[in-house]
C-alpha positions in Angstrom: -3.7 -2.6 -39.0 -4.6 -4.7 -36.0 -3.0 -3.9 -32.6 -1.3 -6.8 -30.8 -0.5 -7.4 -27.2 3.2 -7.2 -26.6 4.5 -9.9 -24.3 3.8 -8.9 -20.7 6.7 -7.6 -18.5 7.2 -8.1 -14.9 8.2 -5.3 -12.4 9.3 -6.1 -8.9 7.0 -5.1 -6.0 10.2 -4.6 -4.0 11.2 -1.7 -6.2 7.9 0.0 -7.2 4.8 0.7 -5.1 1.3 0.0 -6.4 0.7 3.8 -6.6 3.8 4.4 -8.8 2.7 1.5 -11.1 -0.8 2.9 -11.4 0.5 6.5 -12.2 2.9 5.2 -14.8 0.1 3.1 -16.4 -2.2 6.1 -16.4 0.4 8.1 -18.3 0.2 5.4 -21.0 -3.6 5.3 -21.4 -3.4 7.7 -24.4 -1.3 5.4 -26.4 -1.9 1.9 -25.0 -4.5 -0.5 -23.7 -3.1 -1.6 -20.4 -3.8 -4.8 -18.3 -2.3 -5.0 -14.9 -1.9 -8.2 -12.8 0.2 -9.5 -10.0 1.9 -12.6 -8.7 3.6 -13.1 -5.4 6.7 -10.9 -6.2 5.9 -8.9 -9.3 3.4 -6.7 -11.1 2.6 -8.0 -14.5 2.0 -5.3 -17.2 0.6 -6.1 -20.6 0.5 -3.2 -23.1 -1.5 -3.2 -26.3 -0.6 -0.3 -28.6 -3.6 1.8 -29.7 -4.0 2.4 -33.5 -1.4 4.8 -34.7 1.0 4.1 -31.8 4.5 3.0 -32.6 5.0 -0.3 -30.6 8.8 -0.1 -30.7 10.3 0.5 -27.4 6.9 0.8 -25.6 8.1 -1.2 -22.6 11.3 0.8 -22.4 9.3 4.0 -22.3 7.0 2.4 -19.7 10.1 1.6 -17.6 11.3 5.2 -17.9 7.8 6.4 -16.7 8.1 4.1 -13.7 11.4 5.6 -12.8 10.0 9.1 -13.2 6.9 8.4 -11.1 9.1 6.8 -8.3 11.4 9.8 -8.4 8.3 12.1 -8.0 7.1 10.0 -5.1 10.5 10.2 -3.4 10.8 14.0 -3.9 7.2 14.4 -2.5 8.1 12.3 0.5 11.3 14.2 1.2 9.7 17.6 0.8 6.4 16.9 2.5 7.2 18.9 5.7 8.4 22.0 3.8 5.4 22.0 1.6 3.1 21.7 4.5 4.9 24.6 6.3 4.7 26.8 3.2 1.0 26.2 2.8 0.3 26.8 6.5 2.3 30.0 6.4 0.5 31.2 3.3 -2.9 30.4 4.8 -2.0 31.9 8.2 -1.2 35.2 6.5 -4.8 35.4 5.1 -6.6 35.2 8.4 -8.9 38.1 9.0 -9.0 39.6 12.5 -12.7 39.8 13.4 -13.7 41.7 16.5 -16.3 40.3 18.9 -18.7 43.3 18.1 -18.5 42.3 14.4 -19.2 38.7 15.1 -22.4 39.6 16.9 -23.5 41.8 14.0 -26.0 40.5 11.6 -24.4 42.3 8.7 -22.0 39.8 7.2 -20.5 42.4 4.9 -19.3 44.2 8.0 -17.4 41.1 9.1 -15.6 40.6 5.8 -14.8 44.2 5.1 
């Protein structure tokens, strides 16, 4: 059975970022061959189902993936500060106090332990 290109769909650049589009496209690389293009206002996506892939509702699934990726982007943007603080706090608690005498020592094991 020969795969065929499904008519391209357009997705607004005003709604989705290039990063979101690429992440959504990447999620479909296991089931589709993907061609991405742009015009002045839109991203143009062409999907060709790989052998064994059900072509029904492929673009609808792609649209859902776009929404999921945009939601992830928004959550990451909104929680960036708390994630940075959490990581900084975790790393700060692992700092080892090293005395000046230990730094001058040539025995590195003494510094660590």
